[in-house]
BANUDREN-146894 format. One record per residue (C-alpha): residue number from 1; x, y, z; residue in three letters; chain. Coordinates in steps of 0.5 Angstrom, whole numbers, plus 500, padded with zeros to 3 digits. Layout:
N
<pt><n>NUM</n><x>X</x><y>Y</y><z>Z</z><res>ALA</res><chain>A</chain></pt>
...
END
This chain:
202
<pt><n>1</n><x>500</x><y>500</y><z>500</z><res>MET</res><chain>A</chain></pt>
<pt><n>2</n><x>506</x><y>505</y><z>502</z><res>ALA</res><chain>A</chain></pt>
<pt><n>3</n><x>509</x><y>503</y><z>495</z><res>ASP</res><chain>A</chain></pt>
<pt><n>4</n><x>503</x><y>505</y><z>491</z><res>SER</res><chain>A</chain></pt>
<pt><n>5</n><x>502</x><y>512</y><z>495</z><res>ASN</res><chain>A</chain></pt>
<pt><n>6</n><x>509</x><y>513</y><z>494</z><res>ALA</res><chain>A</chain></pt>
<pt><n>7</n><x>508</x><y>512</y><z>486</z><res>LYS</res><chain>A</chain></pt>
<pt><n>8</n><x>502</x><y>516</y><z>486</z><res>THR</res><chain>A</chain></pt>
<pt><n>9</n><x>506</x><y>522</y><z>490</z><res>ALA</res><chain>A</chain></pt>
<pt><n>10</n><x>511</x><y>522</y><z>484</z><res>ILE</res><chain>A</chain></pt>
<pt><n>11</n><x>506</x><y>522</y><z>479</z><res>ILE</res><chain>A</chain></pt>
<pt><n>12</n><x>503</x><y>528</y><z>481</z><res>VAL</res><chain>A</chain></pt>
<pt><n>13</n><x>509</x><y>532</y><z>483</z><res>ALA</res><chain>A</chain></pt>
<pt><n>14</n><x>512</x><y>530</y><z>475</z><res>LEU</res><chain>A</chain></pt>
<pt><n>15</n><x>505</x><y>533</y><z>473</z><res>LEU</res><chain>A</chain></pt>
<pt><n>16</n><x>505</x><y>539</y><z>477</z><res>ALA</res><chain>A</chain></pt>
<pt><n>17</n><x>512</x><y>540</y><z>475</z><res>PHE</res><chain>A</chain></pt>
<pt><n>18</n><x>511</x><y>539</y><z>467</z><res>THR</res><chain>A</chain></pt>
<pt><n>19</n><x>505</x><y>544</y><z>468</z><res>GLY</res><chain>A</chain></pt>
<pt><n>20</n><x>509</x><y>549</y><z>471</z><res>THR</res><chain>A</chain></pt>
<pt><n>21</n><x>514</x><y>549</y><z>465</z><res>ILE</res><chain>A</chain></pt>
<pt><n>22</n><x>508</x><y>549</y><z>460</z><res>THR</res><chain>A</chain></pt>
<pt><n>23</n><x>505</x><y>555</y><z>464</z><res>ALA</res><chain>A</chain></pt>
<pt><n>24</n><x>511</x><y>559</y><z>464</z><res>ALA</res><chain>A</chain></pt>
<pt><n>25</n><x>512</x><y>558</y><z>456</z><res>VAL</res><chain>A</chain></pt>
<pt><n>26</n><x>505</x><y>560</y><z>455</z><res>ILE</res><chain>A</chain></pt>
<pt><n>27</n><x>506</x><y>566</y><z>459</z><res>SER</res><chain>A</chain></pt>
<pt><n>28</n><x>512</x><y>568</y><z>456</z><res>ASN</res><chain>A</chain></pt>
<pt><n>29</n><x>509</x><y>567</y><z>448</z><res>TRP</res><chain>A</chain></pt>
<pt><n>30</n><x>507</x><y>574</y><z>447</z><res>GLY</res><chain>A</chain></pt>
<pt><n>31</n><x>513</x><y>578</y><z>450</z><res>PHE</res><chain>A</chain></pt>
<pt><n>32</n><x>518</x><y>575</y><z>445</z><res>TRP</res><chain>A</chain></pt>
<pt><n>33</n><x>524</x><y>580</y><z>443</z><res>GLU</res><chain>A</chain></pt>
<pt><n>34</n><x>523</x><y>583</y><z>436</z><res>PRO</res><chain>A</chain></pt>
<pt><n>35</n><x>529</x><y>584</y><z>432</z><res>ASP</res><chain>A</chain></pt>
<pt><n>36</n><x>533</x><y>589</y><z>434</z><res>GLU</res><chain>A</chain></pt>
<pt><n>37</n><x>535</x><y>591</y><z>427</z><res>SER</res><chain>A</chain></pt>
<pt><n>38</n><x>527</x><y>594</y><z>426</z><res>ASP</res><chain>A</chain></pt>
<pt><n>39</n><x>526</x><y>601</y><z>429</z><res>PRO</res><chain>A</chain></pt>
<pt><n>40</n><x>520</x><y>602</y><z>433</z><res>PRO</res><chain>A</chain></pt>
<pt><n>41</n><x>514</x><y>602</y><z>429</z><res>GLY</res><chain>A</chain></pt>
<pt><n>42</n><x>517</x><y>599</y><z>423</z><res>GLN</res><chain>A</chain></pt>
<pt><n>43</n><x>518</x><y>592</y><z>421</z><res>THR</res><chain>A</chain></pt>
<pt><n>44</n><x>522</x><y>588</y><z>416</z><res>SER</res><chain>A</chain></pt>
<pt><n>45</n><x>517</x><y>588</y><z>411</z><res>LEU</res><chain>A</chain></pt>
<pt><n>46</n><x>517</x><y>596</y><z>411</z><res>SER</res><chain>A</chain></pt>
<pt><n>47</n><x>524</x><y>597</y><z>409</z><res>ARG</res><chain>A</chain></pt>
<pt><n>48</n><x>523</x><y>599</y><z>402</z><res>GLU</res><chain>A</chain></pt>
<pt><n>49</n><x>526</x><y>605</y><z>398</z><res>ASP</res><chain>A</chain></pt>
<pt><n>50</n><x>521</x><y>610</y><z>398</z><res>PRO</res><chain>A</chain></pt>
<pt><n>51</n><x>521</x><y>611</y><z>391</z><res>GLY</res><chain>A</chain></pt>
<pt><n>52</n><x>519</x><y>604</y><z>390</z><res>SER</res><chain>A</chain></pt>
<pt><n>53</n><x>512</x><y>605</y><z>392</z><res>ALA</res><chain>A</chain></pt>
<pt><n>54</n><x>506</x><y>605</y><z>387</z><res>VAL</res><chain>A</chain></pt>
<pt><n>55</n><x>505</x><y>612</y><z>384</z><res>GLY</res><chain>A</chain></pt>
<pt><n>56</n><x>512</x><y>615</y><z>387</z><res>ASN</res><chain>A</chain></pt>
<pt><n>57</n><x>517</x><y>616</y><z>382</z><res>THR</res><chain>A</chain></pt>
<pt><n>58</n><x>524</x><y>618</y><z>384</z><res>ASN</res><chain>A</chain></pt>
<pt><n>59</n><x>522</x><y>619</y><z>391</z><res>GLY</res><chain>A</chain></pt>
<pt><n>60</n><x>518</x><y>624</y><z>390</z><res>ASN</res><chain>A</chain></pt>
<pt><n>61</n><x>511</x><y>623</y><z>393</z><res>THR</res><chain>A</chain></pt>
<pt><n>62</n><x>507</x><y>629</y><z>390</z><res>ASN</res><chain>A</chain></pt>
<pt><n>63</n><x>507</x><y>626</y><z>383</z><res>GLY</res><chain>A</chain></pt>
<pt><n>64</n><x>511</x><y>632</y><z>380</z><res>THR</res><chain>A</chain></pt>
<pt><n>65</n><x>517</x><y>632</y><z>376</z><res>THR</res><chain>A</chain></pt>
<pt><n>66</n><x>522</x><y>637</y><z>379</z><res>HIS</res><chain>A</chain></pt>
<pt><n>67</n><x>526</x><y>638</y><z>373</z><res>SER</res><chain>A</chain></pt>
<pt><n>68</n><x>520</x><y>641</y><z>369</z><res>SER</res><chain>A</chain></pt>
<pt><n>69</n><x>518</x><y>645</y><z>375</z><res>ASP</res><chain>A</chain></pt>
<pt><n>70</n><x>524</x><y>649</y><z>375</z><res>THR</res><chain>A</chain></pt>
<pt><n>71</n><x>525</x><y>649</y><z>367</z><res>GLU</res><chain>A</chain></pt>
<pt><n>72</n><x>524</x><y>656</y><z>364</z><res>THR</res><chain>A</chain></pt>
<pt><n>73</n><x>520</x><y>655</y><z>358</z><res>PRO</res><chain>A</chain></pt>
<pt><n>74</n><x>524</x><y>657</y><z>351</z><res>VAL</res><chain>A</chain></pt>
<pt><n>75</n><x>520</x><y>663</y><z>348</z><res>VAL</res><chain>A</chain></pt>
<pt><n>76</n><x>522</x><y>664</y><z>340</z><res>ILE</res><chain>A</chain></pt>
<pt><n>77</n><x>521</x><y>670</y><z>337</z><res>ALA</res><chain>A</chain></pt>
<pt><n>78</n><x>517</x><y>671</y><z>331</z><res>PRO</res><chain>A</chain></pt>
<pt><n>79</n><x>520</x><y>673</y><z>324</z><res>HIS</res><chain>A</chain></pt>
<pt><n>80</n><x>519</x><y>680</y><z>321</z><res>ALA</res><chain>A</chain></pt>
<pt><n>81</n><x>511</x><y>680</y><z>319</z><res>PRO</res><chain>A</chain></pt>
<pt><n>82</n><x>509</x><y>678</y><z>312</z><res>GLU</res><chain>A</chain></pt>
<pt><n>83</n><x>509</x><y>684</y><z>307</z><res>ILE</res><chain>A</chain></pt>
<pt><n>84</n><x>502</x><y>686</y><z>306</z><res>GLN</res><chain>A</chain></pt>
<pt><n>85</n><x>500</x><y>691</y><z>300</z><res>ILE</res><chain>A</chain></pt>
<pt><n>86</n><x>494</x><y>693</y><z>296</z><res>ASN</res><chain>A</chain></pt>
<pt><n>87</n><x>492</x><y>689</y><z>290</z><res>GLN</res><chain>A</chain></pt>
<pt><n>88</n><x>493</x><y>695</y><z>286</z><res>ARG</res><chain>A</chain></pt>
<pt><n>89</n><x>500</x><y>694</y><z>287</z><res>TYR</res><chain>A</chain></pt>
<pt><n>90</n><x>505</x><y>689</y><z>284</z><res>THR</res><chain>A</chain></pt>
<pt><n>91</n><x>510</x><y>686</y><z>289</z><res>LEU</res><chain>A</chain></pt>
<pt><n>92</n><x>516</x><y>682</y><z>287</z><res>TRP</res><chain>A</chain></pt>
<pt><n>93</n><x>524</x><y>681</y><z>290</z><res>GLY</res><chain>A</chain></pt>
<pt><n>94</n><x>522</x><y>679</y><z>297</z><res>GLU</res><chain>A</chain></pt>
<pt><n>95</n><x>528</x><y>678</y><z>301</z><res>ASN</res><chain>A</chain></pt>
<pt><n>96</n><x>530</x><y>679</y><z>309</z><res>THR</res><chain>A</chain></pt>
<pt><n>97</n><x>536</x><y>682</y><z>312</z><res>MET</res><chain>A</chain></pt>
<pt><n>98</n><x>539</x><y>681</y><z>319</z><res>GLN</res><chain>A</chain></pt>
<pt><n>99</n><x>543</x><y>686</y><z>324</z><res>PHE</res><chain>A</chain></pt>
<pt><n>100</n><x>545</x><y>687</y><z>331</z><res>HIS</res><chain>A</chain></pt>
<pt><n>101</n><x>545</x><y>694</y><z>334</z><res>LEU</res><chain>A</chain></pt>
<pt><n>102</n><x>549</x><y>696</y><z>340</z><res>GLU</res><chain>A</chain></pt>
<pt><n>103</n><x>546</x><y>701</y><z>345</z><res>PRO</res><chain>A</chain></pt>
<pt><n>104</n><x>546</x><y>708</y><z>342</z><res>GLY</res><chain>A</chain></pt>
<pt><n>105</n><x>548</x><y>705</y><z>335</z><res>GLU</res><chain>A</chain></pt>
<pt><n>106</n><x>545</x><y>707</y><z>329</z><res>GLU</res><chain>A</chain></pt>
<pt><n>107</n><x>546</x><y>704</y><z>322</z><res>THR</res><chain>A</chain></pt>
<pt><n>108</n><x>543</x><y>707</y><z>315</z><res>THR</res><chain>A</chain></pt>
<pt><n>109</n><x>540</x><y>702</y><z>310</z><res>ILE</res><chain>A</chain></pt>
<pt><n>110</n><x>540</x><y>705</y><z>302</z><res>ARG</res><chain>A</chain></pt>
<pt><n>111</n><x>533</x><y>704</y><z>299</z><res>GLY</res><chain>A</chain></pt>
<pt><n>112</n><x>536</x><y>703</y><z>292</z><res>MET</res><chain>A</chain></pt>
<pt><n>113</n><x>540</x><y>697</y><z>295</z><res>ASP</res><chain>A</chain></pt>
<pt><n>114</n><x>533</x><y>694</y><z>297</z><res>LEU</res><chain>A</chain></pt>
<pt><n>115</n><x>530</x><y>695</y><z>291</z><res>TYR</res><chain>A</chain></pt>
<pt><n>116</n><x>530</x><y>689</y><z>286</z><res>ALA</res><chain>A</chain></pt>
<pt><n>117</n><x>531</x><y>691</y><z>279</z><res>ASN</res><chain>A</chain></pt>
<pt><n>118</n><x>528</x><y>686</y><z>274</z><res>VAL</res><chain>A</chain></pt>
<pt><n>119</n><x>527</x><y>687</y><z>267</z><res>ALA</res><chain>A</chain></pt>
<pt><n>120</n><x>519</x><y>686</y><z>267</z><res>THR</res><chain>A</chain></pt>
<pt><n>121</n><x>518</x><y>691</y><z>272</z><res>TYR</res><chain>A</chain></pt>
<pt><n>122</n><x>520</x><y>699</y><z>273</z><res>PRO</res><chain>A</chain></pt>
<pt><n>123</n><x>527</x><y>701</y><z>274</z><res>ALA</res><chain>A</chain></pt>
<pt><n>124</n><x>530</x><y>704</y><z>280</z><res>ALA</res><chain>A</chain></pt>
<pt><n>125</n><x>528</x><y>711</y><z>280</z><res>SER</res><chain>A</chain></pt>
<pt><n>126</n><x>528</x><y>717</y><z>285</z><res>CYS</res><chain>A</chain></pt>
<pt><n>127</n><x>522</x><y>719</y><z>281</z><res>ALA</res><chain>A</chain></pt>
<pt><n>128</n><x>518</x><y>713</y><z>282</z><res>GLY</res><chain>A</chain></pt>
<pt><n>129</n><x>514</x><y>709</y><z>281</z><res>PRO</res><chain>A</chain></pt>
<pt><n>130</n><x>517</x><y>704</y><z>285</z><res>GLY</res><chain>A</chain></pt>
<pt><n>131</n><x>518</x><y>704</y><z>292</z><res>PHE</res><chain>A</chain></pt>
<pt><n>132</n><x>520</x><y>699</y><z>298</z><res>VAL</res><chain>A</chain></pt>
<pt><n>133</n><x>515</x><y>696</y><z>303</z><res>PRO</res><chain>A</chain></pt>
<pt><n>134</n><x>518</x><y>693</y><z>309</z><res>PHE</res><chain>A</chain></pt>
<pt><n>135</n><x>517</x><y>690</y><z>316</z><res>THR</res><chain>A</chain></pt>
<pt><n>136</n><x>521</x><y>689</y><z>322</z><res>TRP</res><chain>A</chain></pt>
<pt><n>137</n><x>522</x><y>685</y><z>328</z><res>GLN</res><chain>A</chain></pt>
<pt><n>138</n><x>527</x><y>685</y><z>334</z><res>ILE</res><chain>A</chain></pt>
<pt><n>139</n><x>529</x><y>678</y><z>335</z><res>ARG</res><chain>A</chain></pt>
<pt><n>140</n><x>533</x><y>679</y><z>341</z><res>GLU</res><chain>A</chain></pt>
<pt><n>141</n><x>532</x><y>680</y><z>346</z><res>PRO</res><chain>A</chain></pt>
<pt><n>142</n><x>524</x><y>678</y><z>346</z><res>TYR</res><chain>A</chain></pt>
<pt><n>143</n><x>520</x><y>680</y><z>348</z><res>PRO</res><chain>A</chain></pt>
<pt><n>144</n><x>524</x><y>687</y><z>348</z><res>GLY</res><chain>A</chain></pt>
<pt><n>145</n><x>527</x><y>692</y><z>344</z><res>GLY</res><chain>A</chain></pt>
<pt><n>146</n><x>522</x><y>697</y><z>344</z><res>GLY</res><chain>A</chain></pt>
<pt><n>147</n><x>527</x><y>703</y><z>344</z><res>ASP</res><chain>A</chain></pt>
<pt><n>148</n><x>528</x><y>702</y><z>336</z><res>LEU</res><chain>A</chain></pt>
<pt><n>149</n><x>527</x><y>708</y><z>332</z><res>GLU</res><chain>A</chain></pt>
<pt><n>150</n><x>527</x><y>709</y><z>325</z><res>ILE</res><chain>A</chain></pt>
<pt><n>151</n><x>528</x><y>715</y><z>321</z><res>ARG</res><chain>A</chain></pt>
<pt><n>152</n><x>528</x><y>718</y><z>314</z><res>ARG</res><chain>A</chain></pt>
<pt><n>153</n><x>531</x><y>724</y><z>312</z><res>THR</res><chain>A</chain></pt>
<pt><n>154</n><x>527</x><y>729</y><z>308</z><res>LEU</res><chain>A</chain></pt>
<pt><n>155</n><x>529</x><y>735</y><z>303</z><res>MET</res><chain>A</chain></pt>
<pt><n>156</n><x>532</x><y>740</y><z>307</z><res>GLY</res><chain>A</chain></pt>
<pt><n>157</n><x>536</x><y>736</y><z>312</z><res>GLY</res><chain>A</chain></pt>
<pt><n>158</n><x>530</x><y>735</y><z>317</z><res>LYS</res><chain>A</chain></pt>
<pt><n>159</n><x>528</x><y>728</y><z>319</z><res>THR</res><chain>A</chain></pt>
<pt><n>160</n><x>522</x><y>724</y><z>320</z><res>GLU</res><chain>A</chain></pt>
<pt><n>161</n><x>520</x><y>718</y><z>324</z><res>GLN</res><chain>A</chain></pt>
<pt><n>162</n><x>517</x><y>712</y><z>320</z><res>ILE</res><chain>A</chain></pt>
<pt><n>163</n><x>518</x><y>707</y><z>325</z><res>GLY</res><chain>A</chain></pt>
<pt><n>164</n><x>518</x><y>706</y><z>333</z><res>LEU</res><chain>A</chain></pt>
<pt><n>165</n><x>518</x><y>699</y><z>337</z><res>GLY</res><chain>A</chain></pt>
<pt><n>166</n><x>520</x><y>692</y><z>337</z><res>SER</res><chain>A</chain></pt>
<pt><n>167</n><x>515</x><y>690</y><z>331</z><res>MET</res><chain>A</chain></pt>
<pt><n>168</n><x>512</x><y>694</y><z>325</z><res>GLY</res><chain>A</chain></pt>
<pt><n>169</n><x>511</x><y>696</y><z>318</z><res>ARG</res><chain>A</chain></pt>
<pt><n>170</n><x>513</x><y>702</y><z>313</z><res>ALA</res><chain>A</chain></pt>
<pt><n>171</n><x>514</x><y>704</y><z>306</z><res>THR</res><chain>A</chain></pt>
<pt><n>172</n><x>520</x><y>708</y><z>303</z><res>ILE</res><chain>A</chain></pt>
<pt><n>173</n><x>522</x><y>711</y><z>296</z><res>GLY</res><chain>A</chain></pt>
<pt><n>174</n><x>527</x><y>708</y><z>292</z><res>ILE</res><chain>A</chain></pt>
<pt><n>175</n><x>532</x><y>714</y><z>294</z><res>CYS</res><chain>A</chain></pt>
<pt><n>176</n><x>530</x><y>714</y><z>302</z><res>ASP</res><chain>A</chain></pt>
<pt><n>177</n><x>536</x><y>712</y><z>306</z><res>ASP</res><chain>A</chain></pt>
<pt><n>178</n><x>532</x><y>710</y><z>313</z><res>PRO</res><chain>A</chain></pt>
<pt><n>179</n><x>536</x><y>710</y><z>319</z><res>VAL</res><chain>A</chain></pt>
<pt><n>180</n><x>535</x><y>705</y><z>325</z><res>PHE</res><chain>A</chain></pt>
<pt><n>181</n><x>537</x><y>707</y><z>332</z><res>LYS</res><chain>A</chain></pt>
<pt><n>182</n><x>538</x><y>703</y><z>338</z><res>ASN</res><chain>A</chain></pt>
<pt><n>183</n><x>535</x><y>708</y><z>343</z><res>ASN</res><chain>A</chain></pt>
<pt><n>184</n><x>535</x><y>702</y><z>349</z><res>GLY</res><chain>A</chain></pt>
<pt><n>185</n><x>541</x><y>700</y><z>354</z><res>LEU</res><chain>A</chain></pt>
<pt><n>186</n><x>542</x><y>693</y><z>351</z><res>GLU</res><chain>A</chain></pt>
<pt><n>187</n><x>544</x><y>690</y><z>344</z><res>GLU</res><chain>A</chain></pt>
<pt><n>188</n><x>538</x><y>688</y><z>340</z><res>ILE</res><chain>A</chain></pt>
<pt><n>189</n><x>538</x><y>683</y><z>334</z><res>PHE</res><chain>A</chain></pt>
<pt><n>190</n><x>533</x><y>686</y><z>328</z><res>ILE</res><chain>A</chain></pt>
<pt><n>191</n><x>530</x><y>682</y><z>322</z><res>GLU</res><chain>A</chain></pt>
<pt><n>192</n><x>528</x><y>686</y><z>316</z><res>VAL</res><chain>A</chain></pt>
<pt><n>193</n><x>523</x><y>684</y><z>311</z><res>ARG</res><chain>A</chain></pt>
<pt><n>194</n><x>523</x><y>688</y><z>305</z><res>TYR</res><chain>A</chain></pt>
<pt><n>195</n><x>521</x><y>688</y><z>297</z><res>ALA</res><chain>A</chain></pt>
<pt><n>196</n><x>520</x><y>692</y><z>291</z><res>SER</res><chain>A</chain></pt>
<pt><n>197</n><x>513</x><y>694</y><z>289</z><res>ALA</res><chain>A</chain></pt>
<pt><n>198</n><x>510</x><y>699</y><z>284</z><res>ALA</res><chain>A</chain></pt>
<pt><n>199</n><x>503</x><y>700</y><z>281</z><res>PRO</res><chain>A</chain></pt>
<pt><n>200</n><x>500</x><y>694</y><z>277</z><res>THR</res><chain>A</chain></pt>
<pt><n>201</n><x>499</x><y>698</y><z>271</z><res>ASP</res><chain>A</chain></pt>
<pt><n>202</n><x>506</x><y>701</y><z>270</z><res>LYS</res><chain>A</chain></pt>
END
């Protein structure tokens, strides 16, 4: 009887010991130490380059491209305007010329040099009937160049203004010599479109 009671006591003791260990393991299951390489609030699953996220390019989270945000749009100046003339006149020999003017600089253009002598049209003559229509456009700087002034000399030595600003149209006689002057503070680059004209019935 004594041996039976001793065996029973040993079994109960073993069961109690085993239950204690099991309880200790279960009670510590939720306190397993995290990987120290993970910062607080972040797990290894979140360790990605921010730029790899969907809808995110080069780490830019606002969906814009920095290069396009900072680039200045390139503005290209137009050419000198098309020459427009009344249908009662015939136009020929259209051409263009370009030149620079420093601040305060001026240059003279001879109407005789612009007029195109063609056998089937009136010859160049100060008495007419031919003349030279022209247009101009400041191409650099653009926009800008509004201080360009164009004058021609009248009989007696006086001058009159026939053009002003960065773009315009004017007409001169074959023997007129218009003066282009830059009254501004910066260099300008001018394009002049010119042609020869005369009444259609001449």
